[in-house]
C-alpha positions, -999 to 999 in steps of 0.1 A, spaced: -362 -747 -880 -376 -779 -866 -357 -774 -835 -369 -739 -831 -405 -751 -835 -400 -778 -810 -387 -753 -785 -417 -731 -791 -441 -760 -786 -425 -771 -754 -424 -737 -739 -386 -735 -736 -381 -703 -756 -357 -675 -746 -385 -654 -729 -380 -652 -691 -405 -669 -671 -425 -650 -645 -415 -660 -610 -442 -679 -592 -452 -660 -560 -459 -681 -530 -483 -673 -502 -453 -667 -479 -442 -639 -502 -476 -622 -501 -476 -627 -463 -442 -611 -460 -452 -580 -479 -485 -577 -461 -472 -583 -426 -461 -546 -419 -496 -535 -430 -513 -561 -408 -492 -551 -378 -495 -513 -382 -530 -513 -395 -549 -516 -361 -525 -491 -344 -531 -466 -372 -568 -472 -370 -569 -468 -332 -549 -436 -335 -572 -422 -361 -603 -430 -340 -592 -424 -305 -568 -395 -310 -578 -375 -341 -614 -386 -340 -618 -375 -305 -600 -342 -312 -625 -336 -340 -654 -346 -316 -641 -322 -289 -638 -294 -314 -674 -300 -325 -687 -299 -290 -669 -267 -283 -692 -250 -308 -724 -264 -292 -743 -256 -261 -736 -290 -244 -739 -292 -207 -745 -325 -188 -748 -345 -220 -734 -337 -255 -756 -317 -278 -747 -316 -315 -766 -285 -327 -741 -258 -335 -743 -226 -313 -715 -207 -328 -686 -193 -307 -708 -190 -276 -686 -213 -254 -654 -194 -263 -670 -161 -256 -680 -175 -221 -646 -190 -217 -627 -157 -220 -653 -140 -198 -646 -164 -171 -623 -150 -144 -610 -185 -134 -599 -192 -170 -577 -161 -169 -563 -172 -136 -555 -206 -152 -537 -190 -181 -517 -168 -159 -507 -197 -137 -497 -216 -168 -475 -187 -178 -458 -187 -144 -456 -224 -141 -444 -230 -176 -417 -204 -177 -403 -212 -142 -406 -250 -146 -388 -250 -180 -362 -225 -169 -354 -243 -136 -353 -277 -154 -329 -266 -182 -305 -246 -160 -303 -272 -131 -302 -302 -155 -274 -286 -175 -254 -278 -143 -259 -313 -129 -248 -328 -164 -217 -306 -164 -209 -318 -128 -213 -354 -137 -193 -350 -170 -162 -343 -148 -158 -381 -143 -164 -377 -106 -164 -407 -82 -199 -424 -76 -211 -409 -109 -235 -439 -114 -249 -436 -79 -255 -399 -83 -271 -404 -118 -294 -429 -104 -304 -406 -76 -311 -377 -100 -331 -399 -123 -351 -417 -97 -379 -390 -94 -387 -395 -131 -396 -431 -124 -424 -419 -102 -458 -408 -114 -470 -372 -109 -496 -384 -85 -469 -399 -62 -448 -368 -66 -478 -345 -58 -488 -365 -27 -453 -366 -14 -447 -329 -18 -482 -322 -3 -470 -338 30 -436 -321 28 -451 -286 23 -480 -291 47 -474 -264 74 -486 -287 101 -469 -319 90 -439 -311 69 -410 -288 66 -424 -259 86 -434 -282 116 -399 -299 114 -380 -266 115 -400 -253 144 -394 -285 163 -357 -280 158 -360 -246 175 -366 -223 146 -400 -211 160 -403 -182 136 -397 -203 105 -426 -201 81 -432 -220 48 -468 -221 41 -469 -215 3 -492 -244 -3 -521 -228 17 -513 -192 5 -533 -182 -26 -506 -161 -42 -479 -186 -36 -495 -220 -42 -486 -221 -79 -449 -220 -70 -452 -252 -49 -463 -268 -82 -431 -256 -98 -411 -269 -70 -426 -304 -73 -425 -304 -111 -389 -293 -114 -379 -319 -88 -393 -347 -108 -382 -336 -143 -348 -321 -137 -331 -355 -137 -345 -364 -170 -332 -332 -185 -299 -339 -169 -297 -372 -186 -303 -357 -220 -276 -331 -214 -252 -356 -201 -257 -378 -233 -251 -346 -254 -219 -337 -234 -205 -372 -239 -211 -369 -277 -189 -338 -281 -159 -344 -301 -128 -346 -277 -104 -333 -304 -122 -299 -305 -119 -296 -268 -82 -306 -267 -74 -282 -295 -91 -253 -275 -70 -264 -245 -38 -262 -265 -48 -227 -276 -51 -217 -240 -88 -215 -236 -101 -217 -201 -127 -243 -190 -153 -217 -187 -146 -204 -222 -146 -239 -237 -181 -247 -221 -197 -213 -231 -181 -211 -266 -178 -246 -277 -196 -272 -257 -230 -255 -248 -236 -242 -283 -231 -277 -297 -259 -288 -274 -286 -269 -293 -304 -301 -304 -306 -312 -267 -319 -278 -257 -345 -281 -285 -357 -316 -274 -358 -306 -238 -378 -275 -246 -403 -296 -266 -407 -322 -239 -410 -298 -210 -434 -275 -228 -456 -305 -235 -454 -315 -198 -462 -280 -185 -492 -275 -208 -508 -308 -200 -500 -308 -162 -531 -321 -145 -523 -350 -120 -495 -331 -103 -518 -301 -95 -547 -323 -85 -525 -344 -61 -505 -314 -47 -530 -285 -44 -563 -296 -60 -562 -263 -79 -565 -244 -45 -566 -227 -23 -599 -218 -41 -587 -218 -77 -555 -200 -71 -533 -228 -86 -556 -238 -114 -541 -247 -148 -560 -250 -180 -560 -288 -177 -576 -287 -143 -600 -260 -154 -611 -282 -182 -616 -312 -160 -636 -293 -133 -660 -276 -158 -665 -307 -181 -669 -333 -155 -677 -316 -121 -698 -287 -132 -715 -304 -161 -705 -279 -186 -691 -301 -214 -691 -274 -240 -671 -250 -219 -647 -277 -211 -644 -287 -248 -636 -250 -256 -608 -248 -230 -594 -281 -244 -592 -268 -279 -575 -236 -267 -549 -259 -250 -544 -278 -282 -540 -245 -301 -515 -234 -275 -494 -265 -280 -496 -261 -318 -486 -224 -316 -456 -232 -294 -443 -264 -309 -449 -260 -346 -428 -227 -351 -400 -243 -329 -400 -274 -350 -401 -254 -383 -373 -231 -372 -352 -261 -361 -359 -279 -394 -350 -250 -415 -318 -245 -395 -308 -281 -399 -316 -278 -437 -294 -247 -442 -268 -262 -419 -262 -289 -445 
């Protein structure tokens, strides 16, 4: 009994002692919050905060300077009554569909070509990927020179003796948007090719060899086995290309400037022109919010469908 009392008095009972937490332990736990906190705060302010601010301005009668008194859907009514806005939407439909389609098809074909373990594969892959290292400003400027009737391809072909050769799309109102498709596809196809090539290299060789043993042709193997297994790559490429198409601004400004007239306008160039050049901030904000809703309307259903498919696939 005396021994037990002595143990109690000296604090050496059987109860476990609480570990003493050092400052380094607190710092280790708090370090992720310290590192990520400023980034999260900046994202909240400069991304979501400015989205909310733009949305508020779209319901005001702001012109040269912001006004914060609400004016209803006045700007949205004016937006959809603007002929130039409808031209920009139509051009986005043309550019988006052709740009995405050309990049997907050409990128897949180039990936299949390189997947055959041909010689100089590394050299060719570098050539195809090189345009992606350039900015859209550089791409637009280069293609503006190439497609200029007096300086570029048309002039070169006529100097070579083809005097009737004509390629003046860049100065033709009905065709200028297609020059944007050419320049955009030239830059982005290599990136899509790299995505598909990585997907092709990840296909299980045992499945392909089993199909070859069963007598399946190379075409049947690709169409029935390999390409269907690339569905995640198709999905990722579609998301990235859709995002590039909807927000395309610098490429159009460097290549055509939205012209001739406003025949190659896209929603992004429309928003910039009216918000900063024509001093109609409210109208520009309304067009920016329509662009945001377009992105959400396209990407969210795709991501939801892919997520559900992946969940049921398990």
